[in-house]
C-alpha beads as a LAMMPS data file, in Angstrom:
LAMMPS data file: protein, C-alpha beads

172 atoms
171 bonds

1 atom types
1 bond types

-500.0 500.0 xlo xhi
-500.0 500.0 ylo yhi
-500.0 500.0 zlo zhi

Masses

1 110.0

Atoms # bond

1 1 1 222.817 -43.231 -414.013
2 1 1 226.253 -43.539 -415.539
3 1 1 226.998 -42.897 -419.200
4 1 1 230.188 -42.779 -421.221
5 1 1 232.070 -43.494 -424.395
6 1 1 235.664 -43.709 -425.554
7 1 1 237.545 -43.767 -428.829
8 1 1 241.148 -44.381 -429.838
9 1 1 242.767 -41.493 -431.700
10 1 1 245.574 -42.148 -434.155
11 1 1 247.581 -39.177 -432.890
12 1 1 250.095 -38.832 -430.100
13 1 1 249.058 -37.687 -426.647
14 1 1 251.152 -34.504 -427.004
15 1 1 249.329 -33.532 -430.216
16 1 1 245.915 -34.444 -428.773
17 1 1 246.600 -32.449 -425.592
18 1 1 247.684 -29.381 -427.537
19 1 1 244.613 -29.565 -429.802
20 1 1 242.250 -30.114 -426.870
21 1 1 243.792 -27.081 -425.174
22 1 1 243.186 -25.026 -428.337
23 1 1 239.570 -26.209 -428.557
24 1 1 239.053 -25.407 -424.907
25 1 1 240.781 -22.013 -424.997
26 1 1 239.038 -20.907 -428.184
27 1 1 235.626 -21.627 -426.687
28 1 1 234.938 -23.958 -429.623
29 1 1 233.540 -26.587 -427.262
30 1 1 230.725 -24.192 -426.381
31 1 1 231.025 -20.608 -427.410
32 1 1 232.919 -18.531 -424.804
33 1 1 236.377 -18.680 -423.261
34 1 1 236.688 -17.612 -419.636
35 1 1 237.729 -19.480 -416.434
36 1 1 234.558 -21.523 -416.419
37 1 1 233.282 -21.525 -419.960
38 1 1 229.546 -21.194 -420.362
39 1 1 227.317 -21.225 -423.412
40 1 1 224.267 -22.824 -424.970
41 1 1 224.239 -25.834 -427.259
42 1 1 221.666 -28.177 -428.713
43 1 1 222.523 -31.746 -427.698
44 1 1 220.912 -35.090 -428.345
45 1 1 220.134 -37.186 -431.386
46 1 1 218.030 -35.664 -434.163
47 1 1 214.394 -35.431 -433.184
48 1 1 215.007 -35.496 -429.423
49 1 1 217.557 -32.724 -429.014
50 1 1 217.286 -30.049 -426.325
51 1 1 218.888 -26.665 -425.802
52 1 1 221.269 -26.940 -422.839
53 1 1 223.469 -24.551 -420.891
54 1 1 227.003 -25.876 -421.107
55 1 1 229.645 -25.132 -418.486
56 1 1 233.240 -26.266 -418.860
57 1 1 236.122 -25.949 -416.413
58 1 1 239.565 -25.035 -417.707
59 1 1 241.660 -27.856 -419.115
60 1 1 244.009 -29.430 -416.586
61 1 1 246.775 -31.873 -417.457
62 1 1 249.798 -33.864 -416.400
63 1 1 252.323 -35.793 -418.468
64 1 1 249.946 -38.787 -418.562
65 1 1 246.429 -37.327 -418.791
66 1 1 244.468 -34.184 -419.635
67 1 1 240.851 -33.358 -419.123
68 1 1 238.092 -30.955 -418.365
69 1 1 234.807 -31.109 -416.490
70 1 1 231.520 -30.444 -418.298
71 1 1 227.975 -29.765 -417.117
72 1 1 224.958 -29.842 -419.436
73 1 1 221.706 -28.489 -417.994
74 1 1 218.490 -28.109 -420.009
75 1 1 217.221 -24.545 -420.338
76 1 1 213.912 -22.826 -420.919
77 1 1 210.393 -24.010 -420.329
78 1 1 210.444 -27.663 -419.371
79 1 1 214.156 -27.621 -418.523
80 1 1 213.387 -29.398 -415.250
81 1 1 212.001 -32.338 -417.221
82 1 1 215.525 -33.264 -418.320
83 1 1 218.451 -34.554 -416.264
84 1 1 221.578 -32.525 -415.560
85 1 1 224.735 -34.217 -416.850
86 1 1 228.053 -33.845 -415.017
87 1 1 230.879 -35.383 -417.047
88 1 1 234.633 -35.526 -417.518
89 1 1 236.223 -35.374 -420.960
90 1 1 239.710 -36.900 -420.734
91 1 1 242.575 -37.966 -422.948
92 1 1 245.386 -40.351 -422.067
93 1 1 248.222 -41.917 -424.051
94 1 1 247.676 -45.376 -425.496
95 1 1 251.196 -46.403 -426.416
96 1 1 253.656 -44.061 -428.102
97 1 1 251.526 -43.001 -431.063
98 1 1 247.869 -43.217 -430.020
99 1 1 245.608 -41.510 -427.508
100 1 1 242.324 -42.549 -425.905
101 1 1 239.561 -39.948 -425.644
102 1 1 237.015 -40.749 -422.927
103 1 1 233.875 -39.035 -421.733
104 1 1 232.252 -40.372 -418.574
105 1 1 229.362 -38.800 -416.780
106 1 1 226.532 -39.192 -414.383
107 1 1 222.952 -37.948 -414.459
108 1 1 219.855 -38.485 -412.364
109 1 1 216.577 -38.804 -414.253
110 1 1 213.828 -36.459 -413.009
111 1 1 210.602 -37.790 -411.451
112 1 1 212.162 -40.287 -409.044
113 1 1 211.184 -43.944 -409.604
114 1 1 209.070 -43.122 -412.682
115 1 1 212.010 -41.313 -414.289
116 1 1 214.319 -44.209 -413.448
117 1 1 211.903 -46.650 -415.115
118 1 1 211.708 -44.445 -418.233
119 1 1 215.483 -44.184 -418.252
120 1 1 215.883 -47.956 -418.164
121 1 1 213.279 -48.365 -420.914
122 1 1 214.505 -45.744 -423.393
123 1 1 216.057 -42.532 -422.097
124 1 1 219.428 -44.107 -421.286
125 1 1 219.797 -44.911 -424.996
126 1 1 219.192 -41.242 -425.813
127 1 1 221.819 -40.207 -423.245
128 1 1 224.308 -42.745 -424.638
129 1 1 223.714 -41.586 -428.228
130 1 1 224.222 -37.970 -427.150
131 1 1 227.549 -38.784 -425.499
132 1 1 228.691 -40.931 -428.445
133 1 1 227.901 -38.148 -430.906
134 1 1 229.732 -35.535 -428.860
135 1 1 232.790 -37.780 -428.390
136 1 1 232.842 -38.496 -432.137
137 1 1 232.790 -34.770 -432.943
138 1 1 235.559 -34.012 -430.432
139 1 1 237.595 -36.937 -431.830
140 1 1 237.174 -35.568 -435.363
141 1 1 238.412 -32.170 -434.203
142 1 1 241.395 -33.585 -432.344
143 1 1 242.471 -35.747 -435.268
144 1 1 242.013 -32.960 -437.795
145 1 1 239.266 -34.820 -439.601
146 1 1 235.971 -32.923 -439.989
147 1 1 232.729 -34.847 -440.131
148 1 1 231.533 -38.044 -438.554
149 1 1 233.875 -40.645 -437.155
150 1 1 232.899 -44.036 -438.638
151 1 1 232.374 -46.994 -436.323
152 1 1 233.683 -45.081 -433.315
153 1 1 237.247 -45.115 -434.690
154 1 1 238.888 -41.785 -435.360
155 1 1 240.874 -41.578 -438.616
156 1 1 244.576 -40.737 -438.727
157 1 1 245.111 -37.169 -437.588
158 1 1 248.034 -36.159 -439.792
159 1 1 247.918 -32.509 -440.786
160 1 1 246.321 -29.444 -439.221
161 1 1 243.267 -29.718 -437.009
162 1 1 239.809 -29.207 -438.445
163 1 1 237.853 -25.969 -437.953
164 1 1 236.602 -25.315 -434.399
165 1 1 234.126 -27.768 -432.925
166 1 1 230.579 -26.562 -432.661
167 1 1 228.204 -28.620 -430.582
168 1 1 225.069 -28.943 -432.688
169 1 1 223.504 -25.514 -433.207
170 1 1 225.596 -23.466 -430.738
171 1 1 223.649 -20.370 -429.624
172 1 1 225.972 -18.257 -427.489

Bonds

1 1 1 2
2 1 2 3
3 1 3 4
4 1 4 5
5 1 5 6
6 1 6 7
7 1 7 8
8 1 8 9
9 1 9 10
10 1 10 11
11 1 11 12
12 1 12 13
13 1 13 14
14 1 14 15
15 1 15 16
16 1 16 17
17 1 17 18
18 1 18 19
19 1 19 20
20 1 20 21
21 1 21 22
22 1 22 23
23 1 23 24
24 1 24 25
25 1 25 26
26 1 26 27
27 1 27 28
28 1 28 29
29 1 29 30
30 1 30 31
31 1 31 32
32 1 32 33
33 1 33 34
34 1 34 35
35 1 35 36
36 1 36 37
37 1 37 38
38 1 38 39
39 1 39 40
40 1 40 41
41 1 41 42
42 1 42 43
43 1 43 44
44 1 44 45
45 1 45 46
46 1 46 47
47 1 47 48
48 1 48 49
49 1 49 50
50 1 50 51
51 1 51 52
52 1 52 53
53 1 53 54
54 1 54 55
55 1 55 56
56 1 56 57
57 1 57 58
58 1 58 59
59 1 59 60
60 1 60 61
61 1 61 62
62 1 62 63
63 1 63 64
64 1 64 65
65 1 65 66
66 1 66 67
67 1 67 68
68 1 68 69
69 1 69 70
70 1 70 71
71 1 71 72
72 1 72 73
73 1 73 74
74 1 74 75
75 1 75 76
76 1 76 77
77 1 77 78
78 1 78 79
79 1 79 80
80 1 80 81
81 1 81 82
82 1 82 83
83 1 83 84
84 1 84 85
85 1 85 86
86 1 86 87
87 1 87 88
88 1 88 89
89 1 89 90
90 1 90 91
91 1 91 92
92 1 92 93
93 1 93 94
94 1 94 95
95 1 95 96
96 1 96 97
97 1 97 98
98 1 98 99
99 1 99 100
100 1 100 101
101 1 101 102
102 1 102 103
103 1 103 104
104 1 104 105
105 1 105 106
106 1 106 107
107 1 107 108
108 1 108 109
109 1 109 110
110 1 110 111
111 1 111 112
112 1 112 113
113 1 113 114
114 1 114 115
115 1 115 116
116 1 116 117
117 1 117 118
118 1 118 119
119 1 119 120
120 1 120 121
121 1 121 122
122 1 122 123
123 1 123 124
124 1 124 125
125 1 125 126
126 1 126 127
127 1 127 128
128 1 128 129
129 1 129 130
130 1 130 131
131 1 131 132
132 1 132 133
133 1 133 134
134 1 134 135
135 1 135 136
136 1 136 137
137 1 137 138
138 1 138 139
139 1 139 140
140 1 140 141
141 1 141 142
142 1 142 143
143 1 143 144
144 1 144 145
145 1 145 146
146 1 146 147
147 1 147 148
148 1 148 149
149 1 149 150
150 1 150 151
151 1 151 152
152 1 152 153
153 1 153 154
154 1 154 155
155 1 155 156
156 1 156 157
157 1 157 158
158 1 158 159
159 1 159 160
160 1 160 161
161 1 161 162
162 1 162 163
163 1 163 164
164 1 164 165
165 1 165 166
166 1 166 167
167 1 167 168
168 1 168 169
169 1 169 170
170 1 170 171
171 1 171 172
């Protein structure tokens, strides 16, 4: 199943790329900072969150795009009951002064046809809410605005970036 979200940032691509590089290099996206970053994070909407192992590839970029690959895999007892998410977090310029932040991913629900039916009924909404929340937090960090991003629109990012991003309840 495919899942994704995007948001327009009111900052230039150059600023967004530099801030995403800092988030990535600092390990703030998940807790450590080596070639392939790896850590634990709690993801998902309140009440249905799960501890996941997060892996992130180093940021790569060109003059027109920047991005990194993410993998979220549930840990612990019952980890196999949850899908593995492989996703790309990307930024690209949107005109001279704005940037678009996009996260697109794919997951396969466990349990074959039964899992696919559950996904269509409800679980896809949980996956979408998880992605939307993560994109909103990354957008807030990139724009220098801590806290939630209202209505999926990031506020103006003038000034220094916010403190490092912590996926909900990072346990590294």
